[in-house]
N, C-alpha and C positions, 0 to 999 in steps of 0.2 A: 666749496666755501666761498662766498662772496667777498671781494676785496672792498675794504671801506673806501668811500668816496674820496676822502682826503688823502689816503695813501696813494690812490691812482692819480690824483692830481699832481701830488708832490713828485711821483715818479716821472710823470710827463714833463713837468717843469725842469727837473733835473736832467732829463734826457735831452730836453731842448737846450739847456745851458752847456752841457759838457760834450754833446755830440752834434752840435749844430753844423759844423762844417762837413763832417761824415754824412748826416742826414741829407744835407744839400746835394752832396756828391751822389748819394745813393738815389735820390729822386732822378737825377739826370741819368744814372745808370739804368734804373727801372724804365725810364722813358725810352732810352736807346733800345733796351731789350725788346720792349713791345714794338718799336718801329722794325726791328730786325725780323719780328715774328709776324708782322701784319699779313703778309701773303702765304703764311703757313697755318692754315685754319687748325689743325690738330694741336701743333705746339702752342699756338696763340691760346687756345682754350685751356690748356694745362697752366700756362702762365696767368690767366685771369682767374682760373679756379682757385689758386693760392692767394689771390689779392684780397685784402679786407674789403667787404662791400657794405659794411654797415647795416642796411635794412632792406626789407621788402614790404613797403608800406601799402601796396595796392594788391591784395590777395584775397580772393573770396574762399573761405575754408573748404567748402564743398567742391569747388572748381579746382582747388589746389591738389586734391588727392587723385592719384592715378586710378583708372577704372579697374585695373587688375585687383587692387586692394578691395575696391567696393564689390567686386563680384565675389571674392572669397569671403568678405564679412557678411554680405547678404546670404551666401550659402550657409555660413555658420548660424545665422539668425533665423534660417527657415523661410527666407524671402523667396518671391517668385519673380519670373520674367515672361513676358508676352513674346512668343516666337515669331510674331508678325511685326509688332510695333517696337518691341525690345523696351517696353515700359516696365520698370520694376514695381512690385506691389507687395502687400502683406499677405500672408496666408489667410484662408486656403487658396491654392491654386485652382482656377477654373477656366473653362474655355481653352483659348490658346495659350495659357500660362502653364509654365512648367517650373519645378524648384530650380533655384539658381545652382543647386548642386549639380544639375545636369550639365552645366557649362565646363565644370571642373574636368570632365572626361569626354566632352564633345568638342573637339578643336574647332569644327565649323561654327558652332554656337558661340563659343568663347571669342573667336575673331569677329563674328557679327555684332556681338555686344560691345566689344571694344570700338569697333568702328561707329556704332551709333552713340556711345557714351563719350567720345572724345573726337578730337581732329586726326586721329590715326589713319594714315594713308588717305586723307580726305581729297577727292578731286571734285571741283564744283562742275555741277551741270545746271539742271533746272532748279536745283536746291543749292542756294548760294552758301558760301562759308559763313556769313552772317547769320543766316537762318539755321544752319546745322549747329553752330557754336551755341546759340541761345537755346536751342531745343534739347540740348544734352541734360540740362538741369532738371526738366521735368521727367527725363527718363531715369536717371540714376537716383533720384530724391529719396525713394522708399528704400533702396538698398543701403543708402548712406545713413538713414535715420537711426539714431541711438549710437553713432559711432563718432561723434565729434572729437572726443578724446583721443581716440585711435588715429583719426585724421590729423590732429594737432601733433601728435607724437611723430607721424610720417614727415609733416611739413617742417617741424624744427630739426629733426634728424637731418633732413636734406639741406636745411639752411646752415646748420653747424658745419657740415662737410664742405660748403662753399664759402666759409668764413663770413657769415652773415650773424649780426649780433642781436638783431631785434626784429620781430615780424608783428604785424598788426591785422590779423585775420578779420574778415568781414563775416558776421552771422546775423540772421534775422531773428530777434527775440520775441517770442510771444505775440506772433501775427494774429492768431486766432482771438486773443483777448482784445487787441486794439481793433480789429474787425467788429467785434461784439459791441464795443463801446461806440464806435463810429455809426453803427446801424442804430443804435439806441438814441444817441443825441442827434445825428444828422448833420447836415452842412449849415454852418451859421456864418454869414459873410463877415461879421465882426469877429476877428481872431481872438480878441481878449475874452469876449462872451463865449465863444466856442471852447476855449481853453478851460474856463471856469466850469462850464457844463461838463465836460469830460472829467475833470478832476472830481466834481461832485458825484459823477456816475461811477466812480471807483477805478479809474484807469490805472492808478498806481498799485492796485492790489495785486497786479501781476508781476511787480518787481522782484519779489522773493523768488518766484520760478525762474525768471530771467537770470537773476544772480546765481541761482543754482545751476543753470546751464553752463555758465562760464566757469564757475568753481569746479563742477564735476568734470568738465573737460580738462581743466588744468590738473586735477588730481589724477584722472586717468592717465593723462600724459606722463605725469610724474611717476606713476606706478610702473608704467610700461617701460620707462627709460631708467628706472632704479635711481631717481634723483634723490630720494630721501631714505633710502635703505642702506644696509651695509654692503650690499653688492656693488661691483664696479659700475659706476654710473655711465650712461650714454653720453656722447658728445653733444646730443640735442639738449641736455639739461642746462647748458650754459646760455642757451638763447632766450632772450627776454620775450614775453608775450603780453600784449594788451589786445582787447578786441575792439572793433568798431561795430557800431549798429547799422545794419542794412535796412533801409527803408524802401519798400517796393512802390516805385513811382507810377506805375501804369495801373492806377487804381482811381476810384472815385475820389473827389476832393476831401470828403470827411475821413475817409480811410487813410489817405496820405497824412492829413494833418494829425489824426490820432496816433499813427506810428511815429511821427516826428516828435510829438509832445511826449509820448511814452519813452522815446529814445533819450530826450533831454533829461527827463525825470530819473531815468536809469542811470545816466552818466553822473548826475548829482548825487545818487545814492551809493554807487558801487564803483570804486576806483578801477576794477578789472575792465570796465567799459570806457575806452579813452576817447572815442570819437564817433561822429555820425557821418553817414554817407546815403546817397540816394541811388539806387541801382534799377536795373531793367532797361531795355533798349530805349534810347532817346527818340527813336523814330516810331515807337508804338503809339497807339490812339490817344490815351490820356497823357502819356509823356509829352507829347507835342502840343495838344491842344491846351494843357494846363501848365505848361512849363513856366510861364511868367508868374502864375499864381503860386506855384511851388516855391519859387525864388523869394516871393514876398512872405510866404509862411516861414520860410527859414530865417529870414531877416527879422521878423517879428519874434520868433522864439529865441533867437540869439540875443535880443535886447531884453528878454526875460531872464535867460540863463547866461549872462555874460562870460562866465567861467569855462563854459563847455566848448569843445573843439568840433569843427565841422571840415569835411572834405567832401567834394561833390564830383561825380561823373559829370563832365561838362564838354560838349563838342565831340562827342563820339559819333561823328557823322562825316559823310563825304557826299559829293554830288552824285544823284542818282538813288541814293539811300533815302533821302528827303528832299522836298521841294527847296528851290533856292532861297525862299523866305524863311525856312527854318534853319538855314546855314548862317544866318547873319547875326545872331544874337545870343546863342546859348552860352558861350564862354563869357561874353560881355555881362549878360545878367548874373551869371553865377558870381563872377568877380565883384561887380559893382553893386548889385542888389542884395544877394545872399551874404557876400563878404566872407566866404570860408578861408581858412588858413591854407588850404591846398586844393588844387582841382586835379582830377584824373583824366587822362588822355589829351584833351585840348587839341584834338586832331583836325578840326575844321578851321583852324585859326585863319588860314589864308583865304577862305571863303567868307569870313566874318566881316561885317561892316567896320571899316577903319581898324585893321588889326594892330597898327602901330600904337594906337591909342590904348588898345587892350594890354599890350605889352608894358606900355608906360605905367598903366594903372596897376598891373600885377607887380611890377618892380617897386613902386612907391608903397604899396600896401604890404609887400613881403610875401605875397602869394606864391606858394611852391607849386611845381608841376610834377606829377607822378606819370612818367612816360613809360608806355607799355608797348614796346616795339613789336614783339611777336603777335601779340593780340591784335594790334592795329593792321598788321599784314594779313593775318587770317580773316579778319571780320571785315575790314574795310578795304583790303587791298592797297593799303597805304604804306609804302616803304621807299627806302633810298631818298633820292632827292625830293620826292613828293611829300615826304613826311616832314612836319614843321619843327622838329626838335632842335635843328640848327638855328632857327628863328628865335626861339626861347633862349638858347644859350647865348647867342650874340647880343640879346636884349638885356642880359644879366639876370635873368630869372633863375631862382634856385631850382635846378632840375635834379630829379632822382629817377633811377631806373627800377621798375617793378615788373612782376610777372603776370599780374592780372588773374590768370586762372592756369597754372603752370600744368596741372593734371590734365585738364581738357585740351590744352594746347600742346602738350607733350614737349615741354621745354623746362627751363630753369633760369634763375637770375644770371648765372654765368653766361648763358647764351645771349641775354640781352646786352651784356657787355661786349660779347664777340660782335654782335650786330652794330653796336655803337662804333666799333673800330672799322669793321669791313664794309658797312653800308654808308656810314656817315663820316668816316675819316678822323674820329676823334683820338687823340693821343693820351698817353698815360696820365698827364697832369689833369685833363678834363675828367678822365674816368674817376680819379681820386676825388675831384670836386663833387661828382655824382654821389659817391659813397659817403662823403662828409655831409653833404646836403641832406641825405636821407636821415641821419640822426638829428641834424639841426631842425628838420622839418617834422619830425616825429612827434607823436602826442605823449612821449613819456613825460612824467612829472620832471620839473626843472633840475632837482638835485640828481635824479637818476640819469637824466639826459647828460649832464656835465660828467658824471662818472663814465658813462659809455663812450662819450667823446674822448676822455682821458685815455680809456682802454684802447680805443680805435688808434689814438696817435701812437701808442706803444706798438700796436700790431702792425701799423704801416712801417715803422722804423725796423722792425724785425723783418718784414718782407723785403723792404728795399735794401737792406744790408746784404741780401743775396746777389745783388747786381751792382757791384762797385763800378763807377765810371772811370776809376784810376786805380793804379796799384798803390797799396798801403805799405 
């Protein structure tokens, strides 16, 4: 049963009034406890596992599911896998393909698929972590098809276990419909004219199907977790969910614009879709050549749909991955041209032109950062002092920690907090700010956001009460 927002807020206020000295002492106690565990990784993880973490705002649904589950679901659904390339496919199985059921009894095949579909035991050679990471999505795509609700149940169950209140999974809705409209209309340099032409061609006709994708996933998740039945409900039921629209950026300009337009129309029509994002590698051909064009597209559509929210992958680059010229402006243009509420990664900050100006702009605009520490380490080899997360924190940017693709990366949100402590030296108070920032930067409706923040305040007081800094 959901607690009414007013009750939660009243409880939070009363707790603040009557327990203020205790809460202050408990914050100090929790901070001291973390410092004592800083060099004890196992015990530190257990401490951070119990800490309220608020949100995971940057998580691709298919990439968040562990490959073991995809193999089993694919086997149940009669899917196939190629024993050479490990690409999953729909039946019938031909050539080098075998039913995925074969992996259930063939340990060698099972291990080979896990290695191909994730970063499990990955060791970079001629094939980099960047290339291996992004290649996984084309391999497991067919196996995961039709299982978004199952994946959502897995993700929210894992989130609840880690004291996460809200997740914002990324899904690509109705790409085929957007592609068809783009091919029909073609690219028109005047954005307003192109929008009118795509609307006239019926791009919004796919909204019911996209809405069904979201509602079906939520219903399946609810059924699997017994959220509405008389049976004991899973802890995953308490995790709030809204979806973000994934736009595939490494496409022709008309296709990118069609996806963006469809996403904005979908968000306007269906509250289950809370935000917009652009995905695929920033160093890919169209992603780099059309990056500035894409930012102008987003700016135009935001002017037409001012109430809708945007977060953008921006600056997921490092030297060597892209020419120096492409490292100078991705974050800058995302923030100053497209104007999103959040950006994800922001990894190439130190190689951008005038990074201090970017930080000042982000702070003045209130732009939040979704920091993905494991992902940046695996894909970009960016970690420790080379990672710019401390630059953002020192500049006063609202930073929150996210997983990106916890299934592919074989990680979870708790591990991001561990890395924040072990690699970057952050203390408890900063970790708490990361968690609070996540809810503040989320795309939850205002009233629900306030309710979640009130609940989070109570959760923090309960957690911190375990670590008193003085005897009572």
